[in-house]
Structure formats: C-alpha cells, structure tokens
C-alpha positions, 0 to 999 in steps of 0.5 A, a space after each residue: 669112497 664109492 667114487 674113488 673105489 670103482 676107478 682105483 684099477 683104471 687109474 693103474 692101467 692109466 699109470 701103466 700104459 700112461 693112457 688116461 682112462 678117467 677124470 680126477 676124483 680129487 683136486 686142489 684148486 688154488 683161488 688166491 695166492 693172496 695172503 695176509 701173513 707172512 709165515 717163516 716156512 712159506 714165500 707164497 706172499 711173495 709171489 708175483 708171477 701169477 697172472 689174473 685169478 679166474 672168475 666165476 664164469 671161468 670157474 663155472 666151464 671148469 668145473 662143468 666140464 669135470 662133471 660129477 667126477 670128484 670126491 674130494 676138492 681142497 680149495 686153499 690159497 694164499 688165505 682162501 677166505 680173502 676172495 669175498 666170492 669163496 661161497 660162490 665159488 664153492 657153489 659153483 663147484 657143488 652145482 657141477 660136481 657134487 663132490 662128497 667133501 669140500 676142504 678148506 684150510 685157512 690161517 683163522 685170521 679172519 673171524 667174521 668173514 669166515 664164519 659168515 662164509 661157512 655158514 653160507 657154503 652149508 647153505 648152498 652145498 646142502 649134501 656137501 661134508 665141510 671141512 675147515 682146518 685151522 692152522 696153528 703153529 705154536 701157542 700165543 706169541 710163539 704161534 704169532 712169529 711163526 706166522 709173521 702176524 701179531 695177534 693171529 693166534 688169538 683171532 684163530 681161537 676166536 674163529 675156531 670158537 666161532 665155527 665150532 658154535 655153528 654146530 651143523 652135522 656136516 661141519 668138521 673143524 680140524 687143526 693142522 700144525 706144520 712142524 718145522 725147526 722152529 717148533 719141532 721141540 714143543 710138539 707134546 706141548 701143542 698137541 695138549 693145547 689142541 687136545 684141549 680145544 676137542 677139534 674134530 681132528 689134529 694133523 701134523 705135517 712136516 715143512 716141505 720145500 715146495 715150488 707151491 710155496 716158493 721156498 725152496 731157499 729155506 731148507 733151514 726150516 725142515 727138522 733133522 731126519 731123526 727127529 722127523 722119524 721120532 715124531 711120527 713114530 709117536 703120532 701113530 699112538 696119539 688119538 687125533 679125531 673124534 671117531 664117532 661117525 663113519 667120516 671121523 673112523 675114516 679119517 682117523 684111519 686114514 691119517 694113522 696110515 699116513 704117518 706110517 707112511 710118511 715115516 717109511 718115506 722119511 726113513 727110505 728117501 723114495 716113494 713107497 707106494 705108486 703115485 697117482 698125481 696127475 692122474 687120479 688129482 691135479 692143482 689148479 692154480 689161481 690163473 687157470 695153469 694146471 700142475 700135476 700136484 702142488 710140490 713141482 711146478 711141472 705144467 700140465 697146461 693153462 686152461 685158458 688155452 682150452 676155454 677153460 675146458 679141463 677134459 681137453 686139457 687133461 688128455 693133452 700131450 703136454 699133461 701126458 709127459 707130466 704123468 711119464 716124468 712123475 713115473 719116471 723120476 718116482 718122485 716123492 714127498 711127504 704132501 698130504 692131500 697126494 699121500 691120502 689118494 695113494 693109500 686109497 690106491 694101495 692094497 695094502 693100506 686100502 685093506 688097512 683103512 677098510 678094517 679100520 672103519 668097520 671095526 
C-alpha cells in the first residue's frame, strides 16, 4: 500500500495531462500461452500468434528497468506452472523489484510441480507474500466438463491440499470461480463446497470476452445481466476470506468493494470510476508485447524493439496514444486486477478500504 498511495496524485495528473510521471505499481506478466486445459470459457490454448517466450536474461532486463516501482505482480498464462523456470522468473522479479505481493493463478492440474515450485519461490523471495489462486468452476465431473480435462477436479484438490500442507506464513491459497452460463445456477452449491475447504479467499468473477482469452466469439458463455446483478448483490453479504491478518482484512475489503463496483458497472454498462490501466498498470505478453490491460489488444509497444527496457517503451508515443484511447473511449470491464487498482485510486472506495482494514 505504501508504494501505491504516494503515486495516486501523480497518476491522476498523468491521466489528466496524458503525460506519464511514474512507472506502474502493478503488472500482469503472462509467462506462457501454453495450457493443458480446453476450457469452455477460454480459447487461450488456441493462441498461435504469440512469438517466442521471453527467456530469463530478457526477463531480467525488463524487471531491472522497472526497479522498485512495483507493489503487486500477477504471473499468469496459459498455465504458468507449465514453465519449468517459473521459480527462477519469480526470483528475477523479486531481485529487481522487491514486490510486496506475487500472485499466481493456476488451474491446479500439476500437484507435484506446483508444490515444489511454490516451496522454491518462498525460499527465493524471502520477503514477498505469495498468493496462489486455484481455479474451481464446479464440483467433481461438472468441473472437469467446464475445464475440458478429465480428472482435473481431483488434481485440483490434491494441489490445494498440498499447498495448505506447506503452512508457510507468507503463503495464501485461494480459490477463484469463473461464473458463466455453465454454472451460475449452481453458484451457492460451489460456495458451500469451497467454504468447507477453508481457503484464504474465494473470489467469484463473471466470465468475460477478452482479447487475452481469444474468446470474443463465445458470447453465449456470459450470464444474463439480471442474474449477474442478483449474484453480486448476494455475494456482498457473504464472508469470503480469513480476516485474521492485516493483509486478510485488506483482501476481504477490496473484494467486497470489487463486488459492489462490478454490480454498479453491470447495471450502468459504463465506467464507474476512472480507469488507470496504462498508467498504474500494464500487461506483458509472453513474447514481450505490452498492452494497457488484458481486455483489449491495444498495443503500447514491443519490449524487443527497446532492448527490453520498460522505461523507454513506457514513455513512447505509441503508449501515450493508448492512454488517450482509454480515457477518450471510457471503456469499462469487469477485470479483477484493473478494478482493484481503480478502487484504490477512488477517494470514495479507498476511504472504505481504510475503514475496513482498521476496524
């Protein structure tokens, strides 16, 4: 939080004048598009356009150029644990940036590899909080059907139990559920099942049509507006997280306010708070391209053209044009990471967050 708060006024000035003043405080780095699942809500496994994945030396250059600016880094894919050097990637990021939080979403299909890698990350990043969020979209065979991979439910439980067994104070294990037309009528059953698992958090998000997922043609996966609104109204009053620690209270509060924001966004079909994607956050693709966010394929530049120097790319005209586009179009979405950061930039919501954490 202390890395974010001092830069909020600078980010507002940057958004108003379209003149970048700081580096981002949050990044999503997609380390691979490889995925061993064939999910009904995502076509990322069909992605053939991506170039060669960045290697460790290139990744080191990128994060060295970012320095100590980052607070929260999400490392995703595809399935990030398919990269055998994932722990080394985390170590490089930690060495250069010292982020407070490393967040890795996973389909939970690789129990042994995931547990071994997580233990190694905890050793290599001795002051970072590590969050592993496992994707659970239903129970037993219905989860397998949605994820397009037989046996995935049992492997996810094996991964979850193995991670919980680590018992490290800097490790948080959460569950994420993507709500689509395949499971929205069963969301309460899923909630009660996950409650018995006692994860550190359980996040619900609506299935989205995003360029990252290559699923724009899958409009039938998105639940009706009325059902989505009803869902978030109910989620606001459910206990979703362990609140014993300050980080737990913070995550609980930001998740609750995220649900409130998303409900309003669905109702109004517009941007409720200003979006700071491309200013306070960015999305790095596996081959070094930079998008402002993972929703739209709006290219800010390619790190390969700037010798993997993020700072140089961040100030280029192409990046500036994307910031203008976001501000002018007033695009809106339900994406979690962007919404979390936008909430922190909102005086109304940040005040609620501070009150929740301290109360």
